N, C-alpha and C positions, 0 to 999 in steps of 0.2 A: 437167049439168056436175059433175064430181067436185070435191068441196070438201075433200078430205082434205089435211092438211099436205104429205104427200109429193107429191101431184098438183100443189099450188101451187108447191112447190119445183121440180119438173120443168118446169112452165110458165115460171117465172121464168128458169131456166137456159136453156131453149130460146129464149125471147125475147131474152135477153142475147146468146146465140150469134149469132142472126140479125141483131141490131142492131149487132153488131161489124163488120158488112160483110165478114166473112171467109168466111161460108158460101158465097159465090159462087166463091171460089178453091179450095175443097176438093172432093174427089170426092163423088159421090152416096153417101149413107149415113153421111157423116162426122159429121153433127150428133148422131146417136144414140150413136155410139162416144165422141165427145168428152163428151157429157152424162154418160154412165155413168162415165167416168174422172174427170170433174170432181166427181161426187158422192163418189168415193173420196178426193178431195183435201180435202174440207171438214173432216174431223177435225183436219187439220194447222193450221187457223186458230188453234188454241189455243197453238201454239208461239210462243216469243218471236221467232224468226227464221224467216221463210218461204223463205229463199233456196234451201235444199236441196230441199224439196218442190216449189217453183216450178220449179227446174231439172229435177227428175225428171218432172214433168208435161210440160214442154216436150219433153224427150227422148222420152218416151212418144209424144207426138203426132207427132213427127218420124219415129218408127219405125213407127207404126201407121196413119197417115193419109197419103194422097197428095193432091197438088193435083189440080185438075180436068184438068190436062195430064199426069197420071201421074208427077209428080216428087215428091221429098221436100220437104216444107215446110222453111223456114229456122227457126232459133231465134226470130228476130224475128216471124215470122208466127205461130208457136205461142204466143209470149209475149203478142202482142196479144189473141188469143182469151182466154187465161187472165186477163190483167189486166183486160180489159173485163168478163168475166163476174163476176170478183170485185168490181169496182167497182159493178156493178149490184146484185149480191146483198147486199153489205155496206153500201155507202154509200147506195144508193137504197132498198133493201128492209129494211135494218137486221137482216140475218140474223146470227146466230140469234136475237138479241133486241137491243133498242135499246142497252142497257148494254154487252153484249158487242161489238156492232158498233163502239161508240165506242173500245173497246180494240183492236180488230182493225184498224180503218181506218188508223191511222198506219203500220202495217206494210206496207200495200199499195203497189205500184208505180204510177207514172203510166202511162197508156195511150199507147203510141207508135204513131201511124199515120203515113201519108206526109205529112200536113200538119205534124204536130209534127216529124217527121224533117227536113223542109225548113227548119225554123227552127233546129234544133240544128246545132252547128258541126262536124260530122263530114265532112271533105272526101271527096268521091267517093262518098258514100252517099246515094242518092236514093230508095230503095225498101226496104221490109221484106224483100224477096227478097234483099237484100244484107247483112242484119243477122245476124251469127253471135252466139254466146253472149258472147264477149269484148266485141264492140261494143255489144251490148244492155246489159250492165252499165255500160259507160262512159256510154252515153246516159242510163241511169237516174240515175247520179251527177250528170250535168249537170242533169237535171230536179229532183233533190233540192236542188241548189244554187240553182236558180231559185226554187223554192218557199221555201227557207230565207230568201232575201232579202226575201220578202214575209211572213215569219213564219208559214208554212203548211207542212203536210205535203204530200207529193207528191200524195196523193189529193184533198186540199182544193184544191190549186192546179190540178188537172187540168181541170176544166170552165171556170173563168174563162180559163185559158191557151188552151184550144182555141178558145173563143169569140173571144178577141182575135185569134188567128191566122186564124180563118174570116172575121172582118170585114175583116181586111187583104187577104185573097184574094177578098173580095166574095162569099163563099159565103152569108153571112147578110145 
């Protein structure tokens, strides 16, 4: 087993990608393309605001990866992959270091999946396949408000919120 830091990073990114449950909806070979592009995203974590690089990554994914059915992914589908991989890498694995991860984490978005989407109050939106860029940022604002009520950042709120919803749906 290769123990080099770049091999560990590659493994973490790939595990996060497949754990996002989005790998099944993308075309064969998408994981490698997404991992390579995600590695290019990492230097942007030093920026104060991640909205522009986040948008650029999602647009890249939409233009360069197809769904398993040969269609263009939506912004919501692209964002779920990015947000989940960032959550795993920064919040769980403390990338690039513990101290830096603490500074980066508050800038991260909550992960929106269909369970979370079902709880948010966007009428007529039931699937990430329906989430465009405008709707995505409206949903993120709603998540930020929910987190702020509990005096948390979106990423701190993400896991307890998801577990609460999963229990309600009897997934856990």
